LOKEGU-702691 format. One line per field, with one value per residue (C-alpha): chain; x, y, z. Coordinates in pm, 1 decimal. Example, Ala and Ser with C-alpha at 12.3 -4.5 7.8 and 13.67 -1.06 7.14 Angstrom:
<recs>
bamar	c(A/A);
px	c(1230.0/1367.0);
py	c(-450.0/-106.0);
pz	c(780.0/714.0);
</recs>
This chain:
<recs>
bamar	c(A/A/A/A/A/A/A/A/A/A/A/A/A/A/A/A/A/A/A/A/A/A/A/A/A/A/A/A/A/A/A/A/A/A/A/A/A/A/A/A/A/A/A/A/A/A/A/A/A/A/A/A/A/A/A/A/A/A/A/A/A/A/A/A/A/A/A/A/A/A/A/A/A/A/A/A/A/A/A/A/A/A/A/A/A/A/A/A/A/A/A/A/A/A/A/A/A/A/A/A/A/A/A/A/A/A/A/A/A/A/A/A/A/A/A/A/A/A/A/A/A/A/A/A/A/A/A/A/A/A/A/A/A/A/A/A/A/A/A/A/A/A/A/A/A/A/A/A/A/A/A/A/A/A/A/A/A/A/A/A/A/A/A/A/A/A/A/A/A/A/A/A/A/A/A/A/A/A/A/A/A/A/A/A/A/A/A/A/A/A/A/A/A/A/A/A/A/A/A/A/A/A/A/A/A/A/A/A/A/A/A/A/A/A/A/A/A/A/A/A/A/A/A/A/A/A/A/A/A/A/A/A/A/A/A/A/A/A/A/A/A/A/A/A/A/A/A/A/A/A/A/A/A/A/A/A);
px	c(1894.0/1639.2/1356.8/1168.4/1167.7/892.2/900.5/609.6/610.4/484.0/514.8/550.6/187.6/-156.7/-292.6/123.3/230.4/-39.3/60.3/439.4/320.2/128.0/390.0/644.9/439.3/397.3/776.4/933.8/1187.6/1097.3/1205.5/1003.6/1048.5/857.7/894.5/968.7/1262.3/1390.9/1314.3/954.0/890.6/1080.9/749.5/568.6/877.6/944.5/590.2/724.6/1028.4/807.7/633.4/952.0/1103.8/1431.7/1384.5/1552.2/1406.2/1506.6/1368.9/1252.2/972.3/787.2/801.9/1201.1/1357.6/1703.2/1480.3/1382.8/1667.9/1835.1/1545.8/1604.4/1979.0/1937.4/1685.7/1888.7/2197.7/1949.1/1983.6/1621.8/1320.7/1001.2/682.4/617.9/345.8/279.4/78.4/263.0/-7.1/-109.1/-417.1/-406.2/-274.1/-638.7/-959.1/-1071.9/-1305.1/-1242.3/-1322.7/-1076.7/-780.5/-467.7/-199.9/52.5/-183.8/-200.2/133.0/237.9/-52.2/35.1/389.2/386.3/79.4/74.0/422.6/685.2/414.7/464.9/849.4/904.7/700.4/910.9/1232.8/1130.6/929.1/1277.4/1452.3/1194.7/1257.2/1613.5/1569.8/1279.2/1548.1/1839.9/1625.7/1659.0/1334.0/1125.8/798.3/742.7/445.4/326.4/11.7/-107.8/-319.6/-584.3/-900.5/-1264.7/-1143.9/-1022.1/-1399.6/-1590.4/-1593.1/-1531.6/-1498.3/-1337.1/-1018.8/-985.6/-605.0/-639.5/-919.5/-724.6/-395.2/-586.4/-730.2/-430.6/-291.1/-572.9/-474.9/-77.7/-193.7/-323.5/-53.3/217.4/-17.6/-39.8/337.2/459.3/259.7/478.7/728.8/489.3/504.8/142.9/-2.3/-290.0/-487.5/-648.7/-945.9/-954.7/-1265.7/-1356.0/-1007.1/-1006.9/-640.8/-526.3/-616.9/-1020.9/-1010.0/-1063.2/-1416.2/-1496.5/-1772.6/-1942.2/-1842.5/-1945.6/-2300.1/-2348.6/-2227.0/-2497.2/-2736.1/-2639.9/-2379.5/-2201.4/-2376.7/-2112.8/-2191.8/-1860.9/-1528.6/-1266.4/-925.9/-580.0/-562.9/-821.1/-647.3/-322.6/-546.3/-648.6/-234.7/-127.1/-433.4/-278.3/39.9/39.6/101.4/-234.1/-384.5/-166.7/-450.7/-503.3/-343.8/-448.9/-773.5/-958.4/-1006.3/-1215.2/-1169.5/-1486.9/-1726.7/-1957.2/-1970.4/-1922.7/-2220.6/-2466.7/-2784.5/-3182.6);
py	c(-761.3/-942.4/-987.6/-663.7/-517.0/-414.2/-239.8/-340.0/-179.7/-414.9/-724.3/-984.4/-1009.0/-912.7/-730.2/-642.4/-1026.8/-1125.4/-842.4/-956.6/-1320.5/-1203.3/-993.0/-1287.1/-1552.9/-1234.5/-1236.6/-947.3/-963.1/-795.0/-550.2/-454.3/-298.6/-358.4/-319.5/-653.8/-836.8/-1061.5/-1348.5/-1244.4/-1142.9/-1483.9/-1679.1/-1389.8/-1357.2/-1699.6/-1738.6/-1440.8/-1682.4/-2003.6/-1792.9/-1696.6/-1412.0/-1265.4/-1108.4/-741.8/-653.6/-361.6/-378.7/-40.1/250.7/373.5/749.0/683.6/905.5/700.0/342.6/479.3/541.4/221.3/68.3/286.6/209.4/-170.6/-197.8/1.1/-245.2/-456.0/-137.3/-86.6/-22.7/-82.3/-73.5/96.0/14.4/190.8/-56.4/-7.5/182.0/179.2/212.5/426.2/239.1/380.4/457.6/729.7/989.0/1252.4/1497.3/1286.4/1206.3/1268.5/1461.9/1229.9/967.1/1230.0/1247.2/918.2/751.6/1091.1/1043.5/691.1/653.9/1027.5/1191.7/890.2/753.8/1102.7/1106.4/781.5/771.7/1143.5/1036.0/719.8/879.8/1102.8/740.2/627.1/973.2/920.7/540.7/663.3/931.7/680.4/493.3/151.0/10.0/16.8/130.4/211.7/252.3/384.3/196.4/353.2/171.2/371.1/238.6/347.2/575.7/822.2/934.7/703.4/867.9/676.0/939.1/677.8/702.6/1001.3/1013.5/734.7/864.4/1210.6/967.5/817.0/1128.3/1254.7/946.2/980.6/1368.3/1259.0/1008.6/1228.4/1529.3/1279.4/1138.0/1482.7/1562.2/1224.6/1199.6/1371.5/1083.8/785.4/689.5/613.5/693.4/453.5/467.1/142.5/171.9/-165.5/-250.4/-450.3/-725.4/-1012.4/-902.0/-829.1/-509.3/-592.8/-916.1/-765.8/-633.8/-918.0/-1058.2/-728.2/-635.1/-1018.0/-971.9/-601.1/-776.3/-1018.7/-757.0/-558.3/-386.1/-439.6/-620.3/-833.9/-999.9/-1153.4/-995.2/-944.2/-1113.0/-974.6/-1156.4/-920.6/-657.1/-823.6/-920.4/-544.5/-447.3/-675.3/-528.6/-168.6/-304.8/-510.1/-213.0/-227.7/92.6/329.8/578.6/595.4/768.1/915.7/648.7/513.7/145.4/21.0/-329.6/-330.4/-524.0/-262.9/-79.0/283.8/250.3/498.5/323.7/403.6);
pz	c(-1415.4/-1671.6/-1347.5/-1278.0/-898.9/-676.8/-343.5/-129.0/189.1/484.1/288.0/578.8/684.0/560.5/212.7/180.0/214.7/-56.9/-336.5/-282.2/-337.9/-652.7/-809.1/-733.3/-900.8/-1227.8/-1234.0/-980.7/-723.0/-400.5/-123.7/183.1/518.1/810.8/1179.8/1316.6/1324.8/1051.9/1285.5/1315.7/961.0/823.7/791.4/559.3/356.4/308.9/126.2/-99.4/-183.7/-240.7/-500.2/-684.4/-563.1/-462.0/-119.8/55.6/404.4/584.8/912.2/1037.5/1026.4/728.3/921.3/991.2/721.2/759.6/750.2/422.4/294.3/365.1/208.9/-154.5/-136.1/-58.3/-362.7/-586.1/-516.7/-764.7/-1006.6/-1074.4/-920.9/-1162.7/-882.1/-554.3/-361.4/-55.9/154.6/504.5/710.3/1098.9/1301.8/1574.5/1900.6/2108.0/1915.9/2109.6/2004.3/1787.5/2077.9/2305.6/2064.1/2173.2/1960.5/2027.1/1841.3/1566.6/1508.5/1512.2/1226.9/1043.2/1035.3/952.0/692.4/519.1/574.5/552.8/209.0/68.6/153.8/-1.4/-300.3/-336.4/-323.8/-561.0/-811.9/-877.2/-928.6/-1163.8/-1350.7/-1353.2/-1503.3/-1739.0/-1933.5/-1903.6/-2183.9/-1963.9/-2094.2/-1756.6/-1747.0/-1372.6/-1193.0/-791.9/-643.2/-310.9/-68.3/51.8/254.4/227.4/535.8/266.9/262.5/457.3/829.4/1150.3/1438.4/1644.1/1456.5/1314.8/1271.2/1039.3/851.9/775.2/671.6/414.0/269.9/268.0/64.0/-166.7/-248.0/-264.1/-511.6/-738.3/-705.3/-792.4/-1092.6/-1238.8/-1208.4/-1322.2/-1627.0/-1874.5/-1790.5/-1836.3/-1493.7/-1385.0/-1001.3/-885.3/-541.5/-426.5/-158.8/6.8/234.9/510.8/421.8/646.4/835.9/1205.8/1164.9/1146.1/1407.7/1720.0/1529.1/1240.2/1419.6/1412.8/1071.8/987.6/1123.4/938.7/606.1/640.8/721.3/337.5/464.7/76.9/-164.5/-216.3/107.4/216.0/401.8/141.3/162.0/69.1/-199.8/-324.2/-309.2/-466.9/-755.6/-801.8/-791.5/-1035.7/-1261.6/-1206.7/-1235.8/-1570.8/-1792.4/-1971.7/-1871.8/-2097.3/-2078.4/-1708.0/-1396.8/-1074.8/-1097.0/-802.1/-802.8/-518.0/-361.7/-99.7/-217.7/-331.3/-0.5/-186.7/-399.6/-253.6/-224.5/-48.7);
</recs>
């Protein structure tokens, strides 16, 4: 196939949708997975198609090994995987103080955000290595969408913070292991991005940003993250791997 193929988990809405739309405009076809039925995901998938991509959609949870394998099998029908963007994740269903968090919530969030992401990456990394060995002129890359929560504490959603910190370490592990094959692995840490996840606390964050929480005084947009993905996926950063790109309005900068 002449077109490149990207797997972007959770591409039917939010940040994942913006990433898939940007990649579609850059010439990628897209495979994705999500919990929603195709009918519920259809509007978001149409925006990707309208941007120029053919779409593969697999319904299922990232934490389900059968769903992950189904995504891989369906994608390989295209013959290649050029890019993996690990975007899909979940917040805890109930925000609870770390002293009151129940183990079921911890298990659920880690199973999706960390274990599911890690195992999908492991499986696709092996496929990318074989592609390279077969000399198909494919220059693959892996990009993990993490969060400022990887190193910024929120005691009422410890599960999420732990999962993103683990994803950050996974980025470094895969970056080191895959370097010999010329497969770069990167991490993007979005800050306060205008998505469904922050909708319940949008007003609070807008007020804090206006008061100086971030040097750039606006909420981030999904398109900000999508643009960062393209910078990393473009193949221009040939001497970089394992790097963290903060897309957070400067939130990570230490200030007095």
